[in-house]
N, C-alpha and C positions, 0 to 999 in steps of 0.2 A: 931386130926384135923377132923372137920365135913365136910363131902363131900356133904351131902344133908339133907334137912329137909322133912319129910313125914308127912303130916297132913291129918286127916280123918274128913270130915264134914257130918252132916246129911242133910236132905232135907230143913231144915229151916236155913241152914247155921251155925249151931252151931258146934264148933270144939269139937269132941268127943275123939280125941287122937292125939298125936304128937310123932313122933319118930325122933331121930337124928341118921344118919348113918355116920359112919366113914369108911366104907368099900369102897374100890375102885372097887369092883366087880359090874357087871351089875344086879345081882340078890339080892333081899332082901325079907326075909320071915317075913310076918306081920300076927300075930295071931288076927283074927277077930272073934273068937268063942264066945267072951263075949258080942258082939254087938247084939241087937235084930234084927229080920228080917226087911228088908227094903232097900231103895235106898240110897247109900252114894257116896260121891265124895272123891277121893284120890288125893291129890295135892303134887307134887314133886317139890322142889326148890333146885337147885343146888348152888354150891359156886359162880357161875357167875350170880346168881339171875335169871336164866332161869326157867320159870314155866311150868309145864305140869299137866293137870287135867284130870282124868279118872272117869267115872261113873261106879259103881259096884252095883250089887244086891245080897243081902244076904237072903237066904231062910231058 
């Protein structure tokens, strides 16, 4: 059972990665080491379709 979908977007709103999480924990480790430096947005969508978006910077 998928509890949330985690999507990563670049600055031009292209989806660069999607993860499906079935964990009921509040922590999720996401490996971003293969992404080039820049600004990204991580979008979390839970099974109730609630959306949270966070901005991150990779150096």
